[in-house]
C-alpha positions in Angstrom: 235.2 4.0 19.5 237.0 5.0 22.7 236.1 1.7 24.4 237.4 -0.3 21.5 240.7 1.5 21.4 241.2 1.0 25.1 240.5 -2.7 24.8 243.2 -3.0 22.1 245.7 -1.3 24.5 244.8 -3.9 27.2 245.5 -6.7 24.8 248.8 -5.3 23.9 248.1 -4.6 20.2 248.8 -1.0 20.4 250.9 1.1 22.7 253.4 3.9 22.8 257.1 3.6 23.0 256.8 4.8 26.6 254.8 1.7 27.5 257.5 -0.5 25.9 260.3 1.3 27.6 258.5 1.2 31.0 257.8 -2.6 30.6 261.4 -3.3 29.8 262.7 -1.1 32.6 260.4 -2.7 35.1 261.6 -6.2 34.2 265.3 -5.1 34.4 264.7 -3.4 37.7 263.3 -6.6 39.2 266.4 -8.6 38.0 269.0 -6.1 39.2 268.1 -5.0 42.8 267.0 -1.5 41.9 265.8 0.7 44.7 264.5 3.7 42.9 263.5 4.9 39.4 264.2 8.6 38.8 262.5 10.4 35.9 263.8 13.7 34.6 260.7 15.0 32.9 258.9 18.1 31.7 255.4 16.7 31.6 255.5 13.6 33.9 254.5 11.3 31.1 257.3 8.8 31.5 256.6 8.6 35.3 253.0 7.8 34.6 253.9 5.2 32.1 256.3 3.5 34.6 253.6 3.3 37.4 251.2 1.8 34.9 253.5 -1.3 35.0 253.1 -1.4 38.8 256.8 -1.7 39.7 257.9 -2.6 43.2 260.2 0.4 43.2 259.3 4.0 44.0 259.3 6.4 41.1 260.8 9.9 41.7 259.6 12.3 39.0 261.9 15.4 38.8 260.6 18.4 37.0 261.4 22.1 36.9 257.7 22.9 37.0 255.8 22.7 40.2 252.5 22.0 38.5 254.0 18.7 37.0 255.2 17.7 40.5 251.7 18.2 41.9 250.1 16.2 39.1 252.5 13.2 39.4 251.9 13.2 43.2 248.4 12.1 42.4 249.6 8.9 40.8 250.2 5.9 43.1 253.8 5.1 43.6 255.2 8.5 42.3 256.8 11.3 44.3 257.3 14.6 42.6 260.5 16.6 43.2 260.8 20.2 42.0 264.3 20.8 40.6 265.8 24.0 42.0 265.7 26.7 39.4 269.4 27.7 39.8 270.3 24.2 38.4 268.2 24.8 35.3 269.5 28.2 34.2 271.3 28.2 30.9 274.1 30.9 30.8 274.0 31.1 27.0 270.3 32.2 26.7 269.4 33.2 30.3 266.4 30.8 30.3 265.6 27.5 31.8 267.7 24.8 30.1 266.1 21.4 31.1 265.9 19.5 27.8 266.7 22.7 25.9 268.3 22.8 22.4 271.5 24.5 23.5 272.7 21.2 25.0 274.5 22.7 28.0 272.7 20.5 30.4 274.0 17.3 28.8 277.1 16.3 30.7 278.2 18.8 33.3 274.8 20.0 34.6 273.2 16.6 34.2 275.7 14.9 36.5 275.4 17.7 39.0 271.6 17.4 38.9 271.7 13.6 39.3 274.1 13.8 42.2 271.8 16.3 44.0 268.7 14.0 43.4 270.6 11.0 44.7 271.7 12.8 47.8 268.2 13.8 48.5 266.9 10.3 47.8 269.4 8.8 50.2 268.5 11.4 52.9 264.8 10.5 52.5 265.6 6.7 52.6 264.3 6.2 49.0 267.5 4.3 48.1 270.3 2.7 49.9 274.1 2.4 49.3 275.1 -0.8 47.5 271.9 -0.9 45.4 271.0 0.6 42.1 269.0 3.5 40.7 267.5 3.8 37.2 267.6 7.3 35.6 265.1 8.0 32.8 265.6 11.0 30.6 263.3 12.3 27.8 264.3 14.7 25.1 261.7 16.7 23.1 259.0 15.5 25.4 255.5 15.7 24.0 256.8 16.3 20.4 256.8 14.0 17.4 260.6 13.4 17.6 260.5 12.5 21.3 263.2 10.1 22.5 263.6 8.5 25.9 266.4 6.5 27.4 267.4 5.1 30.8 270.5 4.0 32.5 271.3 2.2 35.7 273.8 3.5 38.2 275.2 2.2 41.5 274.5 4.1 44.7 277.7 5.2 46.4 278.4 4.9 50.1 278.9 8.7 50.5 
C-alpha cells in the first residue's frame, strides 16, 4: 500500500498544498532573480517541501526551536537559523509568540524579525543587494486549518 501511494505522488495525482505552493514558488523564483528563500516555520515542513522541488536558491529555515534547525540542516540545500528568543516573547501572555493566537507578531515583530534575518543573510553572503528574497510564512503549522503564504521583497543596499 505504501509503495502504491508513493507512486501516485510521483505521478502528480496526489499532493499536499505545500507541494503546490513550493512548485509555484520555485517557478516564480526562477523568473524573478531570487537569491534566497526564507521560511518562518515551527516544524520545518515548508522548507522540506521547497527543497523537494530542487530549487537553485538556498533555503533558510528560521525557527524558534533548535531541534527543528538541526533537523532541517540534514536536508540538502537548507540552512537552519535559530530565531533569538527575545524576538519571540509575547508581552501579553509571557510565552513564545511565533505563530501564536494573540497576533502580536503579525506586523511590528514580523518586520523586525525579517529585517534581522535579511541582515544576517547579507552578512553571510546568502543574498545580495539588488536581488530579491522570498519569505514563506505558515500559520497553524501541522494542524487541519494550516495556511501558508509567501511574498517577494527586494533586498536593500544597506
